[in-house]
VOPAGU-2260 file (C-alpha; in pm, 1 decimal, decimal comma):
REM VOPAGU-2260
SITE   aa  ch    i         X         Y         Z
SITE  MET   A    0   10236,0    6161,5   12962,8
SITE  ASP   A    1   10603,9    6254,1   12990,6
SITE  THR   A    2   10738,6    6140,7   13327,7
SITE  ASN   A    3   11098,5    6247,4   13254,5
SITE  VAL   A    4   11058,6    6600,6   13384,4
SITE  GLN   A    5   11376,1    6733,2   13541,4
SITE  VAL   A    6   11311,4    6918,2   13867,9
SITE  PRO   A    7   11534,2    7224,2   13905,4
SITE  GLY   A    8   11794,0    7198,7   14182,0
SITE  ILE   A    9   11924,1    7471,5   14411,1
SITE  GLN   A   10   12208,6    7548,5   14169,7
SITE  ASP   A   11   11959,6    7591,4   13885,2
SITE  VAL   A   12   11757,4    7836,1   14094,5
SITE  VAL   A   13   12071,2    8033,1   14185,9
SITE  ASN   A   14   12180,9    8048,6   13821,3
SITE  PHE   A   15   11837,8    8183,5   13734,0
SITE  LEU   A   16   11841,6    8448,8   14006,1
SITE  VAL   A   17   12191,5    8579,3   13924,3
SITE  ASN   A   18   12092,7    8655,7   13565,1
SITE  PRO   A   19   12078,1    9038,7   13560,1
SITE  LEU   A   20   11841,1    9039,2   13260,3
SITE  TRP   A   21   11569,7    8878,4   13474,0
SITE  TYR   A   22   11538,5    9194,5   13685,9
SITE  LEU   A   23   11536,8    9412,1   13377,4
SITE  PHE   A   24   11240,1    9219,4   13239,1
SITE  LEU   A   25   11059,8    9250,5   13573,4
SITE  GLY   A   26   11117,6    9625,3   13560,1
SITE  ILE   A   27   10977,7    9646,4   13206,7
SITE  ILE   A   28   10664,4    9457,5   13315,3
SITE  LEU   A   29   10628,3    9695,3   13609,5
SITE  LEU   A   30   10666,3    9993,0   13375,3
SITE  ILE   A   31   10379,5    9866,6   13160,0
SITE  PHE   A   32   10132,4    9855,4   13446,7
SITE  ILE   A   33   10221,9   10155,8   13662,4
SITE  LYS   A   34   10065,3   10493,2   13593,6
SITE  LYS   A   35   10259,4   10723,6   13823,4
SITE  HIS   A   36   10630,3   10803,9   13797,4
SITE  ARG   A   37   10665,1   10612,0   13470,5
SITE  PHE   A   38   10926,8   10852,8   13341,6
SITE  LYS   A   39   11143,0   10816,4   13654,5
SITE  VAL   A   40   11109,0   10438,4   13650,8
SITE  GLY   A   41   11197,6   10438,0   13280,6
SITE  ILE   A   42   11514,4   10638,8   13348,8
SITE  LEU   A   43   11613,7   10399,8   13629,8
SITE  LEU   A   44   11558,6   10100,6   13402,1
SITE  PHE   A   45   11768,5   10261,9   13131,8
SITE  LEU   A   46   12054,4   10324,3   13376,7
SITE  TYR   A   47   12024,9    9969,9   13513,6
SITE  ALA   A   48   12030,2    9820,8   13162,5
SITE  TYR   A   49   12338,0   10024,4   13074,3
SITE  LEU   A   50   12529,4    9936,8   13392,1
SITE  ILE   A   51   12468,6    9562,6   13372,0
SITE  SER   A   52   12568,9    9550,4   13005,9
SITE  ILE   A   53   12907,6    9726,4   13020,1
SITE  PRO   A   54   13230,9    9551,0   13127,1
SITE  PHE   A   55   13316,5    9850,3   13349,2
SITE  THR   A   56   13064,6    9739,4   13614,2
SITE  GLY   A   57   13215,0    9393,4   13653,2
SITE  ASN   A   58   13563,3    9540,9   13632,1
SITE  VAL   A   59   13501,6    9766,7   13932,2
SITE  PHE   A   60   13350,8    9483,3   14135,9
SITE  SER   A   61   13633,7    9244,8   14047,1
SITE  ARG   A   62   13900,4    9494,4   14151,8
SITE  ALA   A   63   13733,2    9543,6   14489,0
SITE  TRP   A   64   13662,6    9171,3   14535,6
SITE  ARG   A   65   13996,9    9021,0   14433,4
SITE  ILE   A   66   14258,8    8875,9   14667,2
SITE  ASP   A   67   14627,8    8956,2   14618,9
SITE  ASP   A   68   14850,3    8665,3   14515,8
SITE  SER   A   69   15062,9    8512,3   14791,3
SITE  LEU   A   70   15265,7    8279,3   14567,7
SITE  ASN   A   71   15622,8    8246,1   14696,8
SITE  THR   A   72   15855,7    8155,0   14410,1
SITE  LYS   A   73   16126,8    8052,3   14657,6
SITE  ILE   A   74   15911,0    7767,2   14790,5
SITE  THR   A   75   15867,5    7424,0   14635,9
SITE  TYR   A   76   15508,1    7338,9   14717,5
SITE  ASP   A   77   15402,8    6988,4   14812,2
SITE  ALA   A   78   15099,8    7032,4   14587,7
SITE  VAL   A   79   14920,5    7281,7   14367,9
SITE  ILE   A   80   14541,6    7260,7   14394,9
SITE  VAL   A   81   14342,9    7357,9   14086,3
SITE  LEU   A   82   13972,1    7418,1   14133,7
SITE  THR   A   83   13750,5    7247,4   13880,3
SITE  GLY   A   84   13526,9    7385,9   13608,1
SITE  PHE   A   85   13818,0    7448,1   13370,8
SITE  SER   A   86   13665,7    7273,2   13068,4
SITE  GLN   A   87   13351,2    7286,7   12855,2
SITE  SER   A   88   13115,9    7035,8   13015,2
SITE  GLY   A   89   12816,9    7161,9   12815,5
SITE  TRP   A   90   13005,3    7120,5   12489,5
SITE  HIS   A   91   13057,8    6749,8   12557,4
SITE  LEU   A   92   12711,6    6686,6   12698,4
SITE  GLU   A   93   12551,6    6831,1   12385,3
SITE  ARG   A   94   12771,8    6611,7   12163,2
SITE  SER   A   95   12744,9    6286,5   12354,1
SITE  GLY   A   96   12750,6    5987,9   12120,9
SITE  ILE   A   97   12889,4    6167,7   11815,1
SITE  PRO   A   98   13143,4    5921,1   11669,3
SITE  TYR   A   99   13392,8    6170,8   11528,5
SITE  ILE   A  100   13455,6    6335,5   11867,2
SITE  ALA   A  101   13717,8    6147,5   12070,0
SITE  GLU   A  102   13607,2    6047,4   12418,6
SITE  ASP   A  103   13918,1    6202,0   12577,8
SITE  PHE   A  104   13911,2    6525,5   12376,0
SITE  PHE   A  105   13964,6    6825,0   12605,5
SITE  ALA   A  106   13731,8    7114,5   12520,4
SITE  ALA   A  107   13878,8    7436,2   12657,8
SITE  SER   A  108   13676,1    7711,9   12823,6
SITE  SER   A  109   13742,4    8062,8   12949,9
SITE  SER   A  110   13858,9    7906,1   13278,9
SITE  THR   A  111   14114,1    7667,9   13123,1
SITE  ASP   A  112   14389,2    7904,7   13242,5
SITE  ARG   A  113   14340,3    7742,1   13584,6
SITE  ILE   A  114   14460,9    7398,7   13482,7
SITE  LEU   A  115   14728,6    7533,7   13249,3
SITE  ALA   A  116   14874,9    7730,9   13539,8
SITE  GLY   A  117   14859,7    7426,5   13767,6
SITE  ILE   A  118   15033,8    7207,2   13510,6
SITE  TYR   A  119   15299,5    7474,3   13463,1
SITE  PHE   A  120   15376,0    7488,7   13834,9
SITE  VAL   A  121   15430,2    7110,8   13838,6
SITE  THR   A  122   15637,1    7081,3   13520,0
SITE  SER   A  123   15851,0    7381,4   13617,8
SITE  GLY   A  124   15932,1    7226,0   13955,8
SITE  GLN   A  125   15744,5    7487,5   14159,7
SITE  ALA   A  126   15511,4    7214,3   14292,2
SITE  LYS   A  127   15560,8    6841,2   14336,6
SITE  ASN   A  128   15202,4    6728,4   14282,3
SITE  LEU   A  129   14884,7    6839,0   14105,7
SITE  LEU   A  130   14559,8    6795,0   14300,5
SITE  VAL   A  131   14227,1    6814,1   14118,9
SITE  GLY   A  132   13876,1    6699,1   14201,9
SITE  ASN   A  133   13665,7    6504,0   13955,1
SITE  TRP   A  134   13394,4    6755,8   13868,1
SITE  VAL   A  135   13079,0    6569,1   13766,7
SITE  VAL   A  136   12794,4    6725,3   13568,7
SITE  GLU   A  137   12477,1    6537,1   13482,4
SITE  SER   A  138   12220,9    6639,9   13222,7
SITE  SER   A  139   11887,6    6482,2   13134,3
SITE  GLN   A  140   11762,3    6546,9   12783,5
SITE  TYR   A  141   11504,6    6356,9   12580,7
SITE  GLY   A  142   11477,3    6095,4   12854,3
SITE  ALA   A  143   11849,4    6011,0   12856,1
SITE  THR   A  144   12083,6    6099,4   13141,8
SITE  ARG   A  145   12429,7    6206,6   13032,4
SITE  LYS   A  146   12728,3    6247,1   13262,4
SITE  TYR   A  147   13043,1    6453,7   13224,1
SITE  GLU   A  148   13345,3    6375,6   13441,0
SITE  GLU   A  149   13616,8    6637,2   13406,8
SITE  GLY   A  150   13887,7    6419,9   13562,7
SITE  LYS   A  151   13869,0    6178,2   13269,8
SITE  PHE   A  152   13945,8    6454,6   13022,8
SITE  LEU   A  153   14227,0    6593,0   13237,3
SITE  LEU   A  154   14431,9    6271,9   13232,4
SITE  LYS   A  155   14540,9    6294,8   12869,3
SITE  LEU   A  156   14591,2    6671,6   12878,0
SITE  ALA   A  157   14817,1    6657,3   13183,9
SITE  SER   A  158   15015,2    6365,4   13041,7
SITE  ASP   A  159   15063,0    6535,3   12704,9
SITE  MET   A  160   15191,3    6847,6   12881,5
SITE  GLY   A  161   15451,7    6661,2   13084,5
SITE  VAL   A  162   15285,9    6576,8   13416,0
SITE  LYS   A  163   15391,4    6230,3   13533,1
SITE  ASN   A  164   15126,5    5982,4   13640,8
SITE  GLN   A  165   15249,6    5980,5   14000,7
SITE  GLN   A  166   15226,1    6360,7   14014,8
SITE  LEU   A  167   14856,2    6384,3   13927,4
SITE  HIS   A  168   14604,2    6304,4   14201,5
SITE  ILE   A  169   14228,8    6317,1   14143,1
SITE  TYR   A  170   14114,9    6310,0   14504,9
SITE  GLY   A  171   13741,9    6251,1   14464,2
SITE  ARG   A  172   13411,3    6342,8   14305,1
SITE  VAL   A  173   13304,3    6705,5   14349,1
SITE  LYS   A  174   13012,5    6923,7   14245,7
SITE  ARG   A  175   13086,7    7250,5   14427,6
SITE  THR   A  176   13376,4    7438,3   14584,1
SITE  LEU   A  177   13284,5    7318,8   14934,1
SITE  ASP   A  178   13333,1    6957,8   14817,8
SITE  GLU   A  179   13678,2    7055,8   14692,2
SITE  ALA   A  180   13783,2    7218,4   15019,0
SITE  GLU   A  181   13668,3    6915,2   15218,3
SITE  GLY   A  182   13826,1    6670,0   14971,6
SITE  VAL   A  183   14160,5    6850,1   14971,7
SITE  LYS   A  184   14166,4    6855,3   15352,3
SITE  ARG   A  185   14126,0    6477,2   15366,8
SITE  PHE   A  186   14388,4    6420,7   15099,2
SITE  VAL   A  187   14661,8    6651,4   15227,3
SITE  GLU   A  188   14620,3    6528,6   15582,9
SITE  GLY   A  189   14637,6    6168,3   15469,1
SITE  ASN   A  190   14947,0    6233,5   15259,9
SITE  ARG   A  191   15121,8    6478,9   15493,6
SITE  MET   A  192   15126,7    6772,1   15255,6
SITE  GLU   A  193   15180,7    7105,5   15426,4
SITE  LYS   A  194   15294,5    7359,5   15168,0
SITE  ILE   A  195   15008,9    7398,4   14921,0
SITE  LEU   A  196   14919,6    7646,5   14649,3
SITE  LEU   A  197   14562,3    7720,9   14539,5
SITE  VAL   A  198   14488,0    7818,3   14178,7
SITE  THR   A  199   14153,5    7947,5   14056,2
SITE  SER   A  200   14002,3    8240,4   13869,7
SITE  GLU   A  201   14053,4    8583,9   14026,1
SITE  ILE   A  202   13680,6    8647,1   14075,1
SITE  HIS   A  203   13645,4    8309,9   14253,1
SITE  MET   A  204   13949,5    8331,8   14483,9
SITE  ARG   A  205   13790,4    8518,0   14778,0
SITE  ARG   A  206   13511,7    8261,4   14821,4
SITE  ALA   A  207   13746,5    7967,6   14761,6
SITE  LEU   A  208   14002,2    8082,7   15018,8
SITE  ALA   A  209   13729,5    8144,1   15275,5
SITE  LEU   A  210   13602,4    7787,3   15230,0
SITE  PHE   A  211   13954,9    7646,6   15263,8
SITE  HIS   A  212   14022,7    7854,2   15575,9
SITE  LYS   A  213   13704,9    7714,4   15732,3
SITE  GLN   A  214   13860,2    7369,2   15683,5
SITE  GLU   A  215   14174,6    7496,7   15861,3
SITE  LEU   A  216   14370,8    7493,3   15537,1
SITE  TYR   A  217   14576,6    7802,4   15456,9
SITE  PRO   A  218   14715,6    7768,7   15104,1
SITE  HIS   A  219   14906,9    8035,3   14917,9
SITE  ALA   A  220   14703,7    8184,3   14634,9
SITE  PHE   A  221   14759,4    8237,5   14264,2
SITE  SER   A  222   14479,8    8384,4   14051,3
SITE  VAL   A  223   14421,4    8350,8   13678,3
SITE  ASN   A  224   14162,4    8512,5   13448,4
SITE  ARG   A  225   14251,9    8850,0   13591,7
SITE  VAL   A  226   14040,7    9159,3   13531,6
SITE  ASN   A  227   14124,4    9343,3   13211,9
SITE  PRO   A  228   14248,2    9703,2   13220,3
SITE  LEU   A  229   13990,8    9973,0   13153,6
SITE  THR   A  230   13957,2   10093,4   12794,9
SITE  VAL   A  231   13696,1   10278,9   12592,7
SITE  ARG   A  232   13533,9    9942,7   12516,3
SITE  SER   A  233   13473,9    9894,4   12889,1
SITE  PHE   A  234   13185,6   10141,2   12855,5
SITE  VAL   A  235   13029,9    9987,2   12544,4
SITE  PRO   A  236   12720,9    9768,5   12614,8
SITE  GLY   A  237   12729,7    9408,5   12494,5
SITE  GLY   A  238   12712,7    9042,2   12582,0
SITE  VAL   A  239   13054,1    9045,8   12749,2
SITE  GLY   A  240   12935,8    9307,4   12996,0
SITE  ILE   A  241   12621,2    9112,5   13083,2
SITE  GLU   A  242   12817,9    8790,4   13136,8
SITE  THR   A  243   13073,6    8972,2   13354,4
SITE  THR   A  244   12795,1    9118,5   13566,7
SITE  ARG   A  245   12637,2    8773,8   13599,9
SITE  GLU   A  246   12967,1    8625,0   13719,4
SITE  CYS   A  247   13002,2    8896,6   13981,2
SITE  LEU   A  248   12647,9    8838,6   14108,4
SITE  HIS   A  249   12714,0    8464,9   14118,2
SITE  GLU   A  250   13021,1    8512,4   14337,7
SITE  LEU   A  251   12854,9    8763,4   14568,3
SITE  ILE   A  252   12538,6    8557,7   14619,3
SITE  GLY   A  253   12743,6    8237,2   14649,8
SITE  TYR   A  254   12959,3    8395,8   14918,7
SITE  ILE   A  255   12654,9    8517,1   15111,6
SITE  GLY   A  256   12488,7    8176,3   15078,8
SITE  TYR   A  257   12790,5    7986,8   15211,2
SITE  PHE   A  258   12823,7    8241,2   15494,0
SITE  LEU   A  259   12462,1    8201,7   15602,5
SITE  LYS   A  260   12502,5    7822,7   15599,8
SITE  GLY   A  261   12812,6    7847,2   15822,3
SITE  ASN   A  262   13057,7    7715,3   15561,1
SITE  LEU   A  263   13277,1    8027,1   15569,8
């Protein structure tokens, strides 16, 4: 009997629920069994499938959800805070133990703009320090537990791009944005940092700022991974549209969840 069964956590459940395809499949199952109004239900399912699969849907949500930048180029910030999740944790976890992959190799992701922007603000003199949490991801496969620590992979990247050792501060282990807000509060208060700049993806900024404000931290904001302008391709169904819709649902449900728990 296999006793190494991994029990899904809250985050796993949330990731499952924010997948828009799940509700499409439920609708198809419903369509199979109902006898009345099948044509109307079929039309609604078709419209739903189209809307969740085109980039236009996520584009509209992102434009309404985004927060305007408050970066002041005339200020030298005490620190720029980059929210984690800017590398490919899954890529490394799947390749754990492969000898030809260097242990400190940085695998970029669609969110790598976050850390590149943060490094730029430090090397250009816009900020004195770079603050990042050590994002930890654990995965259990085939009875072995593997761990990914993003901070370890950041060290070489930041150094290679010109960030001095004394300018980079990994303030603690984090698994979610709330951990980052609480960790930054402890660090900046302990080191008397007042002028701070927050960098994260545009879709994530509203929730992140709300969590920081709850901690009585009021950083200026700079967003990356901005929404693309509308084109004809914005109305063409595809994987990009589905992923964009999923990201929007993740942010909306995450915001509601934090609000109901009193963290916002």
